[in-house]
C-alpha positions in Angstrom: -4.3 -19.7 -3.1 -5.9 -16.8 -1.5 -6.2 -13.6 -4.2 -6.9 -10.5 -3.0 -8.9 -8.4 -4.7 -8.4 -4.5 -4.3 -11.3 -2.3 -5.5 -12.4 -0.9 -9.2 -10.8 2.1 -11.0 -12.3 3.0 -14.2 -13.5 -0.4 -14.4 -10.3 -2.2 -13.9 -9.4 -4.9 -10.6 -6.0 -4.7 -8.7 -5.3 -8.8 -8.2 -2.4 -9.5 -5.4 -1.6 -13.6 -4.3 0.1 -12.6 -0.8 2.2 -16.1 -1.2 3.5 -15.8 -4.5 3.8 -12.1 -4.0 2.2 -11.6 -7.8 0.0 -8.9 -8.8 -2.2 -8.2 -11.8 -4.3 -5.5 -13.3 -7.6 -7.2 -15.0 -10.2 -6.1 -16.6 -13.8 -8.5 -16.1 -15.7 -6.7 -19.2 -12.7 -7.4 -21.6 -11.1 -10.5 -20.2 -7.8 -8.1 -20.3 -5.3 -9.1 -17.8 -1.6 -8.0 -17.2 0.6 -9.2 -14.6 2.7 -6.5 -13.3 6.4 -7.5 -12.8 8.2 -8.2 -10.2 8.1 -6.3 -6.9 11.5 -4.4 -6.0 10.7 -4.6 -2.1 11.0 -8.0 -1.3 10.0 -10.1 1.7 12.9 -10.8 4.1 14.1 -14.3 3.3 13.7 -15.4 7.3 10.1 -14.1 7.4 7.4 -15.9 6.5 3.8 -14.3 5.5 2.7 -16.2 8.8 5.4 -16.5 11.4 4.3 -15.8 14.9 5.2 -12.2 15.7 7.1 -10.7 12.3 4.5 -10.3 9.8 4.7 -8.7 6.3 1.5 -6.5 5.6 1.3 -5.8 1.8 -1.9 -3.4 0.7 -2.3 -2.6 -2.8 -4.4 0.3 -4.4 -4.5 1.5 -8.0 -5.6 4.8 -9.5 -5.3 7.0 -12.4 -4.1 10.6 -12.8 -6.9 13.0 -14.0 -5.4 13.7 -17.4 -2.9 11.5 -17.7 -2.6 8.4 -20.1 -1.1 6.3 -17.5 -2.5 3.4 -14.6 -0.9 3.3 -11.6 -0.8 1.0 -8.6 0.4 1.4 -5.1 1.9 -1.0 -2.8 2.1 -0.5 0.8 4.8 -2.8 2.4 4.7 -2.7 5.8 6.8 -5.1 8.7 5.6 -5.2 12.1 8.1 -6.8 14.5 8.6 -7.1 18.3 12.4 -6.5 20.0 12.6 -9.0 22.4 15.1 -7.6 24.2 12.8 -4.7 25.3 11.4 -5.0 29.0 8.2 -3.9 27.8 8.0 -4.8 24.1 5.9 -3.4 21.7 5.2 -3.5 18.0 7.5 -1.7 15.6 7.2 -0.9 12.2 9.3 -0.4 9.1 7.7 0.8 6.0 8.0 1.1 2.5 6.3 2.4 -0.8 5.9 1.2 -4.1 4.3 2.4 -7.5 3.5 1.0 -10.4 3.3 2.4 -13.5 1.2 0.7 -16.6 2.6 3.3 -19.5 6.5 2.2 -18.5 5.5 -1.4 -17.2 7.6 -0.2 -14.1 8.1 0.1 -10.6 9.5 2.2 -8.5 10.2 2.6 -4.6 9.1 6.1 -3.5 9.5 7.7 -0.3 6.9 7.1 2.5 5.3 9.9 4.8 7.4 11.6 7.3 5.1 10.2 9.8 5.3 5.6 9.5 1.4 5.1 9.7 1.1 2.2 12.0 -2.0 1.2 10.2 -3.9 1.8 6.7 -7.3 1.7 6.5 -8.1 1.2 2.8 -11.2 2.0 1.0 -11.6 2.9 -2.1 -11.0 6.7 -1.9 -9.7 8.4 -4.8 -11.2 11.6 -6.3 -8.9 13.6 -9.2 -5.9 11.8 -9.1 -5.4 11.9 -5.3 -6.2 8.7 -2.9 -7.0 8.7 0.2 -7.0 6.6 3.4 -7.0 6.7 7.0 -4.5 5.9 8.8 -3.0 5.8 12.5 0.6 7.4 13.4 2.6 7.8 16.4 4.0 5.8 18.9 2.1 2.4 20.5 0.8 4.5 23.2 -0.3 7.9 21.4 -1.8 6.9 18.3 -3.9 9.8 16.3 -6.1 9.0 13.4 -5.3 11.0 10.1 -6.1 11.1 6.6 -2.8 9.9 4.5 -3.0 11.3 0.9 -1.0 10.3 -2.0 -1.2 12.9 -5.5 -0.3 10.6 -8.2 1.0 13.4 -10.5 3.2 14.6 -7.9 3.7 11.1 -6.6 4.1 13.3 -3.0 2.1 11.9 0.2 0.1 14.9 2.8 -1.2 14.5 6.0 -4.5 15.6 6.8 -5.6 15.7 10.6 -9.3 14.6 10.7 -11.5 17.5 12.5 -13.0 17.0 16.0 -16.6 16.3 16.1 
C-alpha cells in the first residue's frame, strides 16, 4: 500500500492510505501514533480509486490554531466526473470538506467555499491558525488562480485574489 505523508506541523505528520481510506497523526520524535476515526465522507460504492473518468481525490492538511489546545486535520474530497450525455463533455466536480479535532477525537463536515475549487495545490502554507492554498476556480474554460484560506478558529474559508504581476 502507498501511504501519503502530508507535511509537518509542530513536529507532527499526517499519514493517509488512499486504498483503505485510513488516516493517522504521527510524531516521529516520540513514536506516538494516532489513527483517526473513520471519515464521515464516504467514497461512493460504485467508484474505485482508479476507475477511468471517475476519480475521487483526497487531500489532507493539518495545523493548530494559535492559543487553542487542539490539533486539526482538514480533508478535502473532490469527486471528478464527466457527463457522457453532454455533446462536449467537460469535467464536473463535487466538493466536500471535513475537519477532524484531536481534542474531541471526532470529524465533522464543514461547508465548502461558495466558489468550488476545481484544483487545490497544497503546500504547507500555515501561519497563526490559518491555512493557505493556491487553487483554481471558475468554469471549465475560464479558470482563475486564487488563494483559498481556512481559519481554524472560526472554521471559515476565505478567497483571496492573486495580484497581477
